[in-house]
Each structure stands twice: as structure tokens, then as C-alpha cells.
C-alpha positions as CSV (number, residue, x, y, z in Angstrom):
1,X,0.0,-0.1,-0.1
2,X,1.6,3.4,-1.0
3,X,1.3,6.6,0.8
4,X,-1.7,7.8,-1.0
5,X,-3.7,4.7,0.0
6,X,-2.7,4.8,3.6
7,X,-5.7,5.7,5.8
8,X,-5.2,8.9,7.7
9,X,-2.9,10.6,5.1
10,X,-3.6,14.3,5.4
11,X,-5.6,15.8,2.5
12,X,-2.8,18.5,2.0
13,X,-0.3,15.8,1.4
14,X,-2.5,14.2,-1.2
15,X,-2.9,17.5,-2.9
16,X,1.0,18.2,-2.9
17,X,2.0,15.0,-4.3
18,X,2.3,15.0,-8.0
19,X,0.0,13.0,-10.3
20,X,2.9,10.6,-11.1
21,X,3.6,9.4,-7.5
22,X,7.3,9.5,-6.6
23,X,8.9,8.7,-3.3
24,X,9.7,11.9,-1.4
25,X,11.1,12.2,2.0
26,X,8.7,13.1,4.8
27,X,10.6,16.4,5.3
28,X,10.2,17.5,1.6
29,X,6.4,16.8,1.8
30,X,6.3,18.9,5.0
31,X,8.3,21.6,3.4
32,X,6.0,21.7,0.4
33,X,2.9,21.8,2.8
34,X,4.5,24.7,4.6
35,X,5.1,26.6,1.3
36,X,1.5,26.1,0.1
37,X,0.2,27.3,3.6
38,X,2.5,30.4,3.3
39,X,1.3,31.2,-0.2
40,X,-2.3,30.7,0.9
41,X,-1.6,33.2,3.9
42,X,-0.1,35.7,1.5
43,X,-3.2,35.5,-0.8
44,X,-5.5,35.9,2.1
45,X,-3.8,39.0,3.3
46,X,-3.8,40.5,-0.1
47,X,-7.5,39.7,-0.7
48,X,-8.8,40.5,2.8
49,X,-6.2,42.8,4.3
50,X,-4.5,42.7,7.6
51,X,-6.2,43.9,10.7
52,X,-3.9,46.9,10.7
53,X,-5.1,47.8,7.2
54,X,-8.8,47.3,8.1
55,X,-8.4,49.5,11.2
56,X,-6.7,52.2,9.1
57,X,-9.4,52.0,6.6
58,X,-12.2,52.4,9.2
59,X,-10.2,55.4,10.7
60,X,-10.2,57.0,7.3
61,X,-13.9,56.4,6.5
62,X,-14.9,57.7,10.0
63,X,-12.8,60.8,9.7
64,X,-13.6,61.4,6.0
65,X,-17.4,61.2,6.4
66,X,-17.4,63.2,9.6
67,X,-15.5,66.0,7.9
68,X,-17.9,66.1,5.0
69,X,-20.9,66.1,7.3
70,X,-19.4,68.7,9.5
71,X,-19.5,71.1,6.6
72,X,-23.4,70.7,6.4
73,X,-23.8,71.1,10.2
74,X,-21.5,74.2,10.4
75,X,-23.3,75.7,7.4
76,X,-26.7,75.3,9.3
77,X,-25.2,76.5,12.6
78,X,-23.8,79.6,10.9
79,X,-27.0,80.3,9.4
80,X,-29.3,79.4,12.3
81,X,-31.2,82.7,12.6
82,X,-32.0,82.8,8.9
83,X,-32.9,79.1,8.7
84,X,-34.8,78.7,12.0
85,X,-38.2,79.9,10.5
86,X,-37.8,78.2,7.1
87,X,-36.1,74.9,8.0
88,X,-38.3,71.9,7.2
89,X,-40.4,70.4,9.9
90,X,-40.8,66.9,8.8
91,X,-42.0,65.2,12.0
92,X,-44.0,68.0,13.6
93,X,-41.6,69.3,16.2
94,X,-41.3,72.7,14.8
95,X,-38.7,74.2,12.4
96,X,-36.5,75.5,15.1
97,X,-36.3,72.3,17.0
98,X,-35.8,70.3,14.0
99,X,-32.8,72.6,12.8
100,X,-31.4,72.3,16.4
101,X,-31.5,68.6,16.3
102,X,-30.0,68.4,12.9
103,X,-27.1,70.7,13.9
104,X,-26.7,68.5,17.1
105,X,-26.3,65.3,15.1
106,X,-24.4,66.8,12.1
107,X,-21.9,68.7,14.3
108,X,-21.8,67.0,17.7
109,X,-22.2,63.3,16.5
110,X,-19.7,63.9,13.6
111,X,-17.1,65.1,16.2
112,X,-17.8,61.8,18.2
113,X,-17.7,59.8,15.2
114,X,-14.3,61.4,14.1
115,X,-12.9,60.6,17.3
116,X,-14.2,57.1,17.5
117,X,-16.0,57.8,20.8
118,X,-19.3,56.3,21.2
119,X,-19.1,55.4,17.6
120,X,-22.0,53.0,17.2
121,X,-24.3,55.4,19.4
122,X,-23.0,58.4,17.5
123,X,-24.0,57.2,14.1
124,X,-27.8,56.5,15.1
125,X,-28.7,60.1,15.2
126,X,-26.7,60.7,12.0
127,X,-28.4,57.8,10.4
128,X,-31.8,59.0,11.5
129,X,-31.2,62.5,10.2
130,X,-30.2,60.9,6.7
131,X,-33.3,58.8,6.8
132,X,-35.5,61.7,7.4
133,X,-33.8,63.7,4.6
134,X,-33.9,60.9,2.2
135,X,-37.5,59.6,2.7
136,X,-39.4,62.4,4.1
137,X,-37.8,65.9,3.2
138,X,-36.6,64.9,-0.2
139,X,-39.2,62.3,-0.9
140,X,-40.6,63.8,-4.0
141,X,-37.2,65.1,-5.2
142,X,-35.4,63.5,-8.0
143,X,-32.6,60.8,-7.2
144,X,-30.0,63.5,-8.0
145,X,-31.1,65.4,-4.9
146,X,-31.6,62.3,-2.7
147,X,-28.3,60.7,-3.6
148,X,-26.0,62.4,-1.1
149,X,-28.3,61.4,1.8
150,X,-28.3,58.0,0.6
151,X,-24.6,57.8,0.5
152,X,-24.2,59.2,4.0
153,X,-26.8,56.7,5.3
154,X,-25.0,53.8,3.7
155,X,-21.6,54.8,5.2
156,X,-23.2,55.2,8.6
157,X,-24.8,51.9,8.4
158,X,-21.4,50.3,7.4
159,X,-19.8,52.0,10.4
160,X,-22.5,50.9,12.8
161,X,-22.0,47.3,11.6
162,X,-18.2,47.3,11.4
163,X,-17.7,49.4,14.5
164,X,-14.9,52.1,14.9
165,X,-11.9,49.8,14.5
166,X,-8.7,49.8,16.8
167,X,-7.8,53.4,15.8
168,X,-10.4,55.0,18.0
169,X,-11.0,56.3,21.5
170,X,-13.5,53.5,21.9
171,X,-10.7,50.8,21.5
172,X,-8.3,52.9,23.7
173,X,-10.9,53.0,26.6
174,X,-12.1,49.5,26.2
175,X,-10.5,46.5,27.8
176,X,-11.0,44.5,24.7
177,X,-9.9,45.3,21.2
178,X,-12.6,47.1,19.2
179,X,-14.3,44.8,16.8
180,X,-13.4,41.7,18.7
181,X,-16.3,40.0,20.6
182,X,-16.0,39.7,24.4
183,X,-15.7,36.2,25.5
């Protein structure tokens, strides 16, 4: 009975042996298996990225989207007196309160998101603001007008699901690494 027929022969060994079976030493088969495993590991890193790359990507995403939303919030804050009477009141709270809540989300929560502090909680008001903008305030508008709110909402949902990553104050203050489950 040759090595391929032996019960218990690891599958990786069977895959590594050439179609025309030649006798190889156990060390060369082991070295070949290690080379295949190392190549698979490199492909895995290239396709999926390292944890450091993922964390850096989440940092760039958080800071980038926060800066973009801050521009909208600061514009509303600077023009508060002019906007207070004419700001849309989509949920019946009054124009001034609706504007105040939009500014609080777009400025306050964007700063929290940028820092990675209370990240998942911070994206909730931001996402709610974008849901109202997308489906209530701009409901009758063409897609070109709605698109920006949809993009912001999509990013906030991704951040809510993925979390802040390790490059965040959430991770710094936490006993566990951000994004890893508590056992």
C-alpha cells in the first residue's frame, strides 16, 4: 500500500504529491505543505487585508465622512437665525427644534464619530437624520437630490455594523480590542 492509499494521510499531502507518484522524504512533503500554507496566507492577506489595514480604513472612513458632514452642520449652525423659521419640519416638532436636532447630529455626532468615541451610538442620530432627509424631506425630489443622503446613510450603516476599529477612542478606553467579541 503506498502513501496515498494509507488511511489517515492528510488531504494536504495528497494534494501536494504530483500525479505521477514519486517517493519523497517526509521532510520535503512537510516543506511543500508549509510553502502552500504560506502562499495561501499571503493570498488571504492580499485579498482581505491585515487587521491594521482594516483599522486604518475604518479610521479614514470615519474621519472622512465626519469632515464631509461637519461642513453641512456648520453651515446650518452659521445660518441658524436665517434658517430657524424656514427649516423643514418633517416630523412636527417645529422648524427651530428640527434645525437644532439636525445641527446637534451633524456637528456633535460627527465630532464623536471622528474621534471614535461612542461610535455606534453616534451614528444613530446621523443615520436618522439621513433617513428623514432621504425619505421625508426629499421624498418627492429626483434621485440627484436624494443621492447624497443615501450615500451618507450607507456609510453610517457600514460604520454601525463594522464598529470604529482599533484606531479609536472606543478601542483605547475598552478592555477588549474594538471589533473583537467579548468572551
